[in-house]
C-alpha positions in Angstrom: -24.1 -24.9 -45.3 -24.6 -26.8 -48.7 -21.9 -26.4 -51.6 -23.0 -27.3 -55.0 -20.2 -27.9 -57.7 -21.3 -26.5 -61.2 -20.7 -28.0 -64.5 -19.9 -24.9 -66.5 -17.8 -23.3 -63.3 -14.9 -25.3 -64.1 -14.8 -27.1 -60.3 -15.1 -23.9 -58.6 -17.7 -24.4 -55.3 -20.4 -22.0 -54.9 -22.5 -21.2 -52.1 -25.5 -22.5 -51.6 -28.8 -20.0 -51.9 -30.2 -19.2 -48.1 -33.7 -21.0 -48.1 -36.5 -19.5 -45.7 -35.7 -22.4 -43.2 -32.1 -21.6 -42.9 -32.8 -17.8 -42.1 -35.2 -18.9 -39.6 -33.0 -21.1 -38.0 -30.1 -18.3 -37.9 -32.3 -16.0 -36.6 -33.7 -18.3 -33.8 -29.8 -18.8 -33.0 -29.2 -14.8 -33.3 -31.9 -14.5 -30.9 -30.7 -17.1 -28.6 -27.3 -15.5 -28.3 -28.5 -12.1 -27.7 -30.8 -13.7 -24.8 -27.6 -15.3 -23.6 -25.5 -12.3 -23.8 -28.1 -10.3 -21.6 -28.4 -13.5 -19.1 -24.6 -13.0 -18.4 -24.6 -9.5 -18.0 -27.3 -9.3 -15.6 -25.4 -12.1 -13.6 -22.2 -10.7 -13.8 -23.7 -7.3 -12.6 -25.5 -9.0 -9.6 -22.3 -11.0 -8.9 -20.2 -7.7 -8.9 -22.9 -5.6 -6.8 -22.9 -8.4 -4.1 -19.1 -8.2 -4.0 -19.0 -4.6 -3.4 -21.5 -4.8 -0.7 -19.4 -7.8 0.8 -16.6 -5.6 0.5 -18.1 -2.8 1.7 -19.5 -5.1 5.2 -15.8 -6.2 5.9 -14.4 -3.0 5.5 -16.8 -1.7 8.2 -16.3 -4.8 10.4 -12.5 -4.2 10.3 -12.9 -0.2 10.9 -15.1 -1.5 14.5 -12.5 -3.8 15.3 -9.8 -1.3 14.9 -11.6 1.3 16.9 -12.3 -1.3 19.7 -8.5 -2.3 19.8 -7.8 1.6 19.7 -9.8 1.9 22.9 -7.7 -0.8 24.5 -4.6 0.2 23.2 -5.2 3.4 24.8 -6.3 1.8 28.0 -3.4 -0.4 28.4 -0.6 2.6 27.7 -2.4 4.8 30.2 -2.0 1.6 32.9 1.5 1.6 31.9 1.9 5.5 32.2 0.3 5.3 35.8 2.5 2.5 36.4 5.7 4.4 35.8 4.5 7.5 37.4 4.0 5.6 40.7 7.0 4.0 40.8 9.0 7.1 40.1 7.2 8.7 42.6 7.8 6.2 45.2 11.6 6.3 44.5 11.5 10.1 44.5 9.8 10.3 47.9 12.5 7.5 49.3 15.4 10.0 48.6 16.3 12.4 51.2 15.0 16.0 50.8 18.7 17.6 51.0 20.4 15.3 48.9 18.2 15.9 45.9 19.2 19.3 45.1 23.1 18.5 45.4 22.8 16.1 43.1 21.1 17.9 40.5 23.5 20.8 40.5 26.3 18.0 40.2 24.7 16.7 37.1 24.4 20.1 35.8 27.8 20.8 35.9 29.2 17.4 34.2 26.5 17.7 31.4 28.5 18.1 28.4 27.5 20.2 25.5 25.3 18.2 23.0 27.2 17.5 19.7 25.7 19.2 16.9 23.8 16.9 14.6 24.0 17.4 10.8 21.6 16.2 8.3 19.2 14.0 9.3 20.3 13.0 13.1 23.7 13.3 12.3 24.0 10.5 9.7 25.0 12.4 6.8 26.4 16.0 6.6 23.8 19.0 5.4 26.1 21.0 3.5 29.2 18.9 1.4 32.7 20.3 2.1 34.7 21.5 -0.5 36.6 18.6 -2.4 40.2 19.4 -3.7 40.6 18.0 -7.2 42.8 15.2 -7.4 46.0 15.3 -9.1 47.9 11.9 -10.5 50.4 10.9 -8.8 53.4 11.1 -11.1 52.9 15.0 -11.1 54.3 16.9 -8.4 52.8 20.0 -6.7 53.9 23.5 -8.0 55.5 22.0 -11.1 53.8 24.6 -13.0 
């Protein structure tokens, strides 16, 4: 903007009066900024939708992979279980039939009572005990 110094203003700058050409240029700049803003909003919206679609597709693929791996894991665990059962069956078949009941009676007689667990698997007390109040060491008991 052009500023003029008037002789009667005492040296103060006065704003120039907007001309029709200047107003037209400002309106064109404003229209261009509005157009640019709309374009940016549309572009960002399209990018966000594309990113959302990619995320949905990735989560779907991951779910399919997890289900496939779960099926594999179930199969592997079943194979291990069958192998363990076969091995235990073979060991049980090798032992004499008469010795098995006698050993079971000995184990039943020797097995101690399980200790009572307190709290979370015996790591802490479920109900804390009473605590005695502590006396200072210089105070003798029953001194009252």
